[in-house]
C-alpha positions in Angstrom: -45.2 13.6 -11.7 -45.7 10.0 -10.6 -43.6 10.7 -7.5 -45.6 13.8 -6.7 -48.9 12.0 -7.1 -47.7 9.1 -4.9 -46.6 11.6 -2.3 -50.0 13.2 -2.2 -51.6 9.8 -1.8 -49.3 9.0 1.1 -47.6 6.1 -0.7 -44.1 7.1 0.6 -42.1 4.0 -0.3 -43.2 4.1 -3.9 -42.7 7.9 -4.0 -39.1 7.5 -2.8 -38.5 4.8 -5.4 -39.6 7.1 -8.2 -37.5 10.1 -7.0 -34.4 7.8 -6.7 -35.0 6.6 -10.2 -35.1 10.2 -11.5 -32.0 11.1 -9.5 -30.1 8.2 -11.0 -31.2 9.3 -14.5 -29.5 12.6 -13.9 -26.4 10.9 -12.4 -26.1 8.9 -15.7 -26.2 12.2 -17.5 -23.4 13.5 -15.2 -25.8 16.3 -14.1 -24.8 16.2 -10.4 -26.6 19.4 -9.5 -30.0 18.1 -10.6 -29.3 14.7 -9.2 -28.6 16.3 -5.8 -31.9 18.2 -6.0 -33.8 14.9 -6.3 -31.8 13.2 -3.6 -32.7 16.2 -1.3 -36.4 15.5 -2.2 -35.8 11.9 -1.2 -34.2 13.1 2.1 -37.2 15.4 2.9 -39.7 12.7 2.2 -37.7 10.1 4.2 -37.6 12.4 7.2 -41.3 13.1 6.9 -42.1 9.4 6.8 -39.4 8.5 9.3 -37.7 6.1 6.9 -34.2 5.5 8.1 -33.3 3.5 5.0 -34.6 6.2 2.8 -32.5 8.8 4.7 -29.4 6.5 4.4 -29.9 6.1 0.7 -30.5 9.8 0.2 -27.3 10.8 2.1 -25.4 8.2 0.0 -26.7 9.7 -3.2 -25.9 13.2 -2.1 -22.4 12.1 -1.1 -21.8 10.5 -4.5 -22.9 13.7 -6.2 -20.5 15.8 -4.1 -17.7 13.3 -4.7 -18.2 13.4 -8.5 -18.2 17.2 -8.2 -14.8 17.1 -6.4 -16.2 18.3 -3.1 -14.4 15.7 -1.0 -15.2 17.1 2.4 -18.9 17.6 1.7 -18.9 14.1 0.2 -17.2 12.7 3.4 -19.8 14.4 5.7 -22.7 13.0 3.6 -21.3 9.5 3.5 -20.6 9.5 7.3 -24.2 10.6 7.9 -25.4 7.8 5.6 -23.3 5.3 7.5 -24.7 6.5 10.8 -28.3 5.9 9.5 -27.4 2.5 8.1 -25.9 1.5 11.5 -29.0 2.7 13.3 -31.0 0.5 10.9 -28.6 -2.4 11.4 -28.4 -3.0 7.7 -25.1 -4.6 7.1 -25.4 -4.8 3.3 -26.0 -1.0 3.2 -23.2 -0.3 5.7 -20.8 -2.2 3.4 -21.9 -0.2 0.3 -21.5 3.1 2.1 -18.2 2.1 3.6 -16.8 1.4 0.1 -17.5 5.0 -0.8 -16.1 6.4 2.4 -12.8 4.4 1.8 -12.4 6.2 -1.6 -13.0 9.7 -0.1 -10.8 9.1 3.0 -7.9 7.9 0.8 -8.2 11.0 -1.5 -8.0 13.3 1.5 -5.2 11.3 3.2 -3.0 11.3 0.1 -3.5 15.0 -0.3 -2.2 15.6 3.2 0.7 13.2 2.6 1.6 15.1 -0.6 1.6 18.3 1.4 3.9 16.7 4.1 1.1 17.0 6.7 1.8 13.6 8.1 -0.3 13.8 11.2 -3.5 14.5 9.3 -2.5 12.0 6.6 -2.2 9.3 9.4 -5.6 10.4 10.8 -7.4 9.9 7.5 -5.6 6.7 6.7 -6.8 5.5 10.1 -10.4 6.4 9.1 -9.8 4.7 5.8 -8.6 1.6 7.6 -11.7 1.5 9.7 -14.0 1.9 6.7 -12.1 -0.7 4.8 -12.7 -3.2 7.5 -16.4 -2.3 7.5 -16.5 -2.8 3.8 -14.6 -6.1 4.1 -12.2 -4.7 1.5 -8.9 -6.6 2.3 -7.0 -5.1 -0.6 -7.7 -1.6 0.6 -7.0 -2.6 4.2 -3.6 -3.8 3.2 -2.9 -0.6 1.3 -3.8 1.4 4.4 -1.3 -0.5 6.5 1.4 0.0 3.8 0.8 3.7 3.5 0.7 4.3 7.2 4.0 2.2 7.5 5.7 4.5 5.0 4.6 7.6 6.9 5.9 6.3 10.2 9.2 5.4 8.5 9.5 8.9 7.2 8.8 10.2 10.7 11.6 8.0 12.1 9.4 5.6 14.0 10.8 2.5 12.4 9.4 0.1 15.0 5.8 1.3 14.4 6.5 1.2 10.6 7.6 -2.5 10.9 4.5 -3.4 12.9 2.3 -1.9 10.2 4.2 -3.5 7.3 3.9 -6.9 9.0 0.1 -6.4 9.0 0.5 -5.5 5.3 2.4 -8.7 4.6 0.0 -10.9 6.6 -3.0 -9.7 4.5 -1.1 -10.1 1.2 -0.2 -13.7 2.2 -3.8 -14.5 3.3 -5.3 -13.0 0.1 -2.7 -14.5 -2.2 -1.6 -11.2 -3.7 1.8 -12.1 -5.0 2.9 -8.7 -6.3 2.1 -7.0 -3.0 3.7 -9.8 -1.1 7.0 -9.2 -2.9 6.7 -5.5 -2.1 6.0 -6.3 1.6 9.2 -8.4 2.0 11.3 -5.8 0.2 10.0 -2.9 2.4 10.3 -4.9 5.6 13.9 -5.9 4.7 14.7 -2.2 4.1 12.9 -1.1 7.4 14.8 -3.7 9.5 18.1 -2.7 7.8 17.4 1.0 8.8 16.6 -0.2 12.3 20.0 -1.9 12.5 18.6 -5.5 12.6 20.7 -7.1 9.9 19.5 -10.6 10.7 15.8 -9.7 10.3 16.6 -7.8 7.1 18.5 -10.7 5.6 15.6 -13.0 6.4 13.1 -10.9 4.5 15.4 -10.5 1.6 15.9 -14.3 1.5 12.1 -14.7 1.6 11.9 -12.2 -1.2 14.5 -14.1 -3.3 12.8 -17.4 -2.8 9.3 -16.2 -3.6 10.6 -14.2 -6.6 12.4 -17.2 -7.9 9.2 -19.3 -7.4 7.2 -16.7 -9.4 10.0 -16.3 -12.0 10.2 -12.5 -11.2 13.7 -11.7 -12.3 13.6 -8.0 -11.3 12.6 -8.9 -7.7 15.3 -11.6 -7.6 17.9 -9.1 -8.7 16.7 -6.6 -6.0 16.9 -9.4 -3.4 20.5 -10.4 -4.4 21.7 -6.8 -4.4 20.3 -6.2 -0.9 21.7 -9.5 0.4 25.1 -8.7 -1.1 25.3 -5.3 0.6 24.0 -6.7 3.9 26.5 -9.6 3.9 29.3 -7.1 3.1 28.1 -4.9 6.0 28.2 -7.9 8.2 31.7 -8.8 7.2 30.7 -11.9 5.3 32.6 -11.0 2.1 32.4 -14.4 0.4 28.6 -14.5 0.8 28.5 -10.9 -0.4 30.5 -11.7 -3.5 28.2 -14.6 -4.4 25.0 -12.6 -3.9 26.4 -9.6 -5.9 27.6 -12.0 -8.7 24.0 -13.3 -9.0 22.7 -9.7 -9.0 25.1 -8.7 -11.7 24.2 -11.8 -13.8 20.4 -11.0 -13.5 21.0 -7.3 -14.3 23.2 -8.1 -17.3 21.2 -11.0 -18.8 17.6 -9.9 -18.1 15.8 -10.1 -21.5 12.5 -8.9 -20.0 13.1 -5.2 -20.8 13.3 -3.9 -24.3 16.2 -1.6 -23.4 18.6 -2.8 -20.7 19.4 -0.3 -17.9 23.2 0.3 -18.5 23.5 2.4 -15.3 22.1 -0.5 -13.3 24.5 -2.9 -15.0 27.5 -0.6 -14.3 26.5 -0.1 -10.7 26.2 -3.9 -10.3 29.6 -4.4 -11.8 31.2 -1.8 -9.4 29.5 -3.4 -6.4 30.8 -6.8 -7.4 34.3 -5.5 -8.1 34.6 -3.9 -4.7 33.4 -7.0 -2.9 35.8 -9.2 -4.8 38.7 -6.9 -4.1 37.9 -7.0 -0.4 37.8 -10.8 -0.6 41.2 -10.8 -2.1 42.5 -8.5 0.6 41.1 -10.8 3.3 42.7 -13.8 1.7 46.1 -12.1 1.5 45.8 -11.0 5.1 45.0 -14.6 6.2 48.0 -15.9 4.2 50.4 -13.4 5.9 49.1 -13.9 9.4 49.1 -17.7 9.1 52.8 -17.9 8.1 54.3 -14.7 9.3 57.6 -16.4 10.3 58.0 -18.1 7.0 57.4 -14.7 5.3 60.1 -13.1 7.5 62.6 -15.9 6.7 62.0 -15.5 3.0 62.5 -11.8 3.3 65.8 -12.1 5.3 67.2 -14.7 2.8 66.6 -12.2 0.0 
């Protein structure tokens, strides 16, 4: 009633404030339909009074009601219109607020496309999410976009593009001091370089992972790093380095007291990997022994 009286008196700013208060009351009651009705009233009055800020806030409210009603595309359209109005108004604080909501909706849509293996559309919406994350100055979300897009490009076989995106992911994690994500980034970059055939770069990332995990006392990440290093050194023909890394991996897998129940399959796999590497080291030693003293071996054989 206050709002209607203020509207009749031409006091548009105060009228909008009252209607927004009523809309928020219904939002607090999870009555999204009635809240939308009052946000539409706000929109009509804002257009009548040519209030860009009023329009932006009305579209923001309508977008939130649609998002909470699980109407993601309608929510996206409303938030995008709100952002356009805020940009026309050059209100950076409001732009940031709207962009935060757009990030959430874009990510929901992108993940849905990803789950349905529609990777082109998933990349398109993660790209939108990335732009909105930058507008919202949300570094954590920006990093996650780079990571998700990197995973998709890796699935599509574009390892070079995946590595570029994962490098961006790592850079933000380092800048923001996100230790957990930084460990993830080194591991994923090591695996990507390994798939791309760049063993040297893969080893560097797994060494960085090992050092950082050791510094942070993360035994699981250390074990992962030693396993990957052992397998890469073995692939590169460095059997002694391989054995040392796999021995460390086996020790961490066997002695880790952090988990209530040890993973016996993981321990058995570590034991097998170590056994194979040690056997190959013994073979290499025997071959060197034979090749270095072949004449002596022949003489011994003849005398027998």
